[in-house]
C-alpha positions in Angstrom: 0.2 14.0 -0.3 2.8 16.1 1.5 4.7 14.8 4.4 3.5 17.6 6.7 -0.2 17.1 6.0 -0.8 13.3 6.4 -3.0 12.6 9.4 -1.0 9.3 9.9 1.8 11.4 11.4 -0.5 11.9 14.5 -1.8 8.4 15.0 -1.1 7.5 18.6 -2.0 3.8 18.7 0.4 0.9 18.5 -0.3 0.5 14.8 1.7 -2.8 14.5 0.1 -4.4 17.5 -3.4 -3.5 16.4 -3.0 -4.7 12.8 -1.5 -8.0 14.0 -4.8 -8.8 15.6 -6.5 -8.7 12.2 -6.2 -12.0 10.4 -7.5 -10.5 7.1 -4.6 -8.0 7.1 -2.1 -10.8 8.0 -3.4 -12.8 5.0 -3.2 -9.7 2.7 0.5 -9.1 3.6 1.3 -12.8 3.3 -0.2 -12.8 -0.2 1.9 -9.8 -1.1 5.1 -11.2 0.1 4.4 -14.4 -1.7 4.6 -12.4 -4.9 8.3 -11.3 -4.3 10.6 -12.7 -6.9 13.2 -15.0 -5.4 16.1 -13.2 -6.9 15.1 -9.6 -6.0 18.1 -7.6 -4.8 16.6 -4.1 -4.5 13.2 -3.4 -3.0 11.3 -0.2 -2.6 8.6 -0.2 0.2 6.2 2.6 -0.5 4.3 3.9 2.4 6.5 1.9 4.6 5.1 3.2 7.9 6.7 1.6 10.9 8.3 -1.1 8.8 5.8 -4.0 9.3 5.9 -5.0 5.6 9.6 -4.3 5.5 10.1 -6.9 8.2 8.2 -9.5 6.1 10.3 -8.7 3.1 13.5 -9.0 5.1 12.4 -12.5 6.3 11.6 -13.6 2.7 14.8 -12.0 1.2 17.5 -11.8 3.8 20.1 -10.3 1.5 18.0 -7.7 -0.3 18.5 -4.0 0.0 15.2 -2.4 1.2 14.4 1.3 1.0 11.3 2.5 2.7 9.6 5.8 1.9 6.7 7.3 3.8 5.1 10.8 4.1 4.8 10.7 7.9 8.1 11.7 9.7 7.0 10.1 12.9 6.6 6.7 11.2 9.9 7.1 9.3 11.6 7.8 12.6 10.1 4.7 14.2 11.1 2.5 11.3 14.7 3.8 11.4 14.9 2.9 15.0 13.4 -0.5 14.4 15.9 -1.4 11.7 19.0 0.3 13.3 20.9 -3.0 13.2 20.1 -3.7 9.6 22.6 -2.1 7.3 20.6 -3.1 4.2 17.5 -1.3 5.3 17.0 2.5 5.1 14.0 4.8 5.4 13.2 8.4 4.2 10.4 10.7 3.4 8.7 10.1 0.1 5.4 9.5 -1.7 4.5 7.3 -4.7 3.7 10.2 -7.0 7.2 11.7 -6.6 10.0 9.2 -6.5 12.5 11.7 -7.9 15.0 10.7 -5.2 15.6 7.5 -7.1 17.2 7.2 -10.6 15.5 5.3 -13.4 15.5 1.5 -13.0 16.7 1.4 -9.4 14.7 -1.4 -8.1 13.6 -5.0 -8.8 10.4 -4.6 -6.7 8.2 -1.8 -5.5 5.8 -3.0 -2.8 3.2 -1.4 -0.7 0.6 -2.3 1.9 -2.5 -0.3 3.1 -0.9 2.9 1.9 -1.8 3.9 -1.6 -5.5 4.5 -0.9 -4.3 7.8 0.6 -3.5 9.1 -2.9 -5.7 11.7 -4.5 -7.4 10.3 -7.6 -5.8 12.7 -10.0 -2.3 11.7 -8.9 -2.8 8.0 -10.0 -1.3 8.5 -13.5 1.8 10.2 -12.1 2.2 7.6 -9.4 1.8 4.7 -11.9 4.4 6.3 -14.2 6.8 6.9 -11.3 6.5 3.3 -10.2 7.2 2.0 -13.7 10.2 4.4 -14.0 12.0 3.2 -10.9 11.6 -0.5 -11.7 14.1 -2.3 -13.8 12.9 -4.2 -16.9 11.2 -7.4 -15.6 10.5 -5.6 -12.3 7.3 -6.1 -10.4 5.0 -3.7 -8.5 3.0 -5.3 -5.6 0.2 -3.3 -4.0 -1.7 -4.9 -1.1 -4.5 -2.6 -0.1 -8.2 -2.2 0.6 -10.6 -1.3 -2.2 -14.2 -0.6 -2.8 -16.8 -1.6 -5.5 -18.1 1.7 -6.8 -16.3 4.7 -8.3 -17.9 8.1 -8.6 -17.8 11.6 -7.2 -17.2 12.0 -3.5 -20.4 12.1 -1.6 -22.5 10.8 -4.5 -25.2 8.4 -3.3 -24.0 5.1 -4.9 -20.4 5.7 -3.9 -21.1 6.9 -0.3 -23.5 4.0 0.2 -20.9 1.5 -1.0 -18.1 2.9 1.2 -20.4 3.1 4.2 -21.7 -0.4 3.9 -18.3 -1.9 3.2 -16.5 -0.2 6.0 -19.2 -0.8 8.6 -19.2 -4.4 7.7 -15.4 -4.4 8.1 -15.8 -2.8 11.6 -18.2 -5.6 12.6 -15.8 -8.2 11.3 -12.9 -6.6 13.2 -14.9 -6.6 16.5 -15.9 -10.2 16.0 -12.6 -11.6 14.6 -9.8 -9.2 15.5 -9.9 -6.7 18.4 -11.9 -3.8 19.8 -9.0 -1.5 19.0 -9.0 -2.6 15.3 -12.7 -1.9 15.1 -12.2 1.5 16.7 -9.5 2.4 14.2 -11.8 1.6 11.4 -14.7 3.7 12.8 -12.4 6.6 13.7 -11.3 6.8 10.1 -14.8 6.3 8.6 -15.6 10.1 8.3 -12.4 10.6 6.3 -13.3 7.8 3.9 -16.7 9.3 3.4 -15.3 12.8 2.8 -12.4 11.4 0.9 -10.1 13.3 3.2 -6.8 11.5 3.0 -8.6 8.1 2.8 -9.8 7.5 -0.7 -10.9 4.0 -1.8 -10.9 2.9 -5.4 -11.9 -0.2 -7.2 -9.0 -2.6 -7.9 -9.7 -2.2 -11.6 -9.1 1.6 -11.3 -5.5 0.9 -10.1 -5.0 -1.9 -12.6 -6.1 0.3 -15.6 -3.8 3.2 -14.6 -0.8 0.8 -14.3 -1.5 -0.6 -17.8 -1.9 2.9 -19.2 1.5 3.8 -17.7 3.1 1.0 -19.7 3.2 -2.0 -17.4 3.2 -5.2 -19.4 0.5 -6.9 -17.3 -1.4 -6.4 -14.1 -3.5 -8.9 -12.2 -5.8 -8.7 -9.2 -5.5 -11.3 -6.5 -8.3 -11.6 -3.9 -7.5 -12.5 -0.3 -9.8 -13.9 2.4 -12.4 -13.0 3.4 -13.1 -11.8 -0.1 -16.1 -9.7 0.9 -13.8 -7.3 2.8 -12.4 -6.3 -0.6 -8.7 -6.6 0.3 -6.7 -7.3 -2.8 -3.2 -7.6 -4.1 -2.5 -6.0 -7.4 0.6 -7.4 -9.2 2.0 -5.5 -12.2 5.1 -6.3 -14.2 7.3 -4.2 -16.4 8.2 -6.1 -19.5 11.7 -7.6 -19.7 12.1 -6.6 -23.3 10.2 -3.5 -24.0 9.1 -2.5 -27.5 10.0 -6.0 -28.8 
């Protein structure tokens, strides 16, 4: 997804404030950060947005170098301003399927939250290969995202029904447990999810299988509460000794 086409460049809400009202999202990010290796020195935050996950990584690993990449220039600009006093944090334009700005084995961790469901399905093999390439042996990829239960062609009955039911249930949960603004954000994006226009849900198994196909040594799926919302953390590791 090119930096000049993402609709997230035009979002005018206070994204951080709205997401903080959502306990399910807070739980998801906390579960992702809990997977950070204690000794990680170099972290890549993919789809870093305004730096919300970057802040949590900084709290967990005060001495780590963190590089954030995002396709939305407006969000990159906001993150740069937010971390202006942090010499170990930097942000630039970038997408998961093209990490050519970084040499092989540059990072101990690649981490992402609520970002990679924007990928087109046919880019998953390239994204998985790029993620593995930039990780050092023993490195870990942590993907905290929203998922669905049914794969299939866009607009097909079973898939559209699953996405519609799941996301309307989420909207009701957000209204009840989070905030009116969080509910509205979900409903505003609902047509994009149904058309698969920049918002494309997959099953967690779809991501896991592509990571394993790309050569990750193992990949596990971690459910977060409430499990029925289908927020999951996928944790994939590159082998320490490959080909052994």
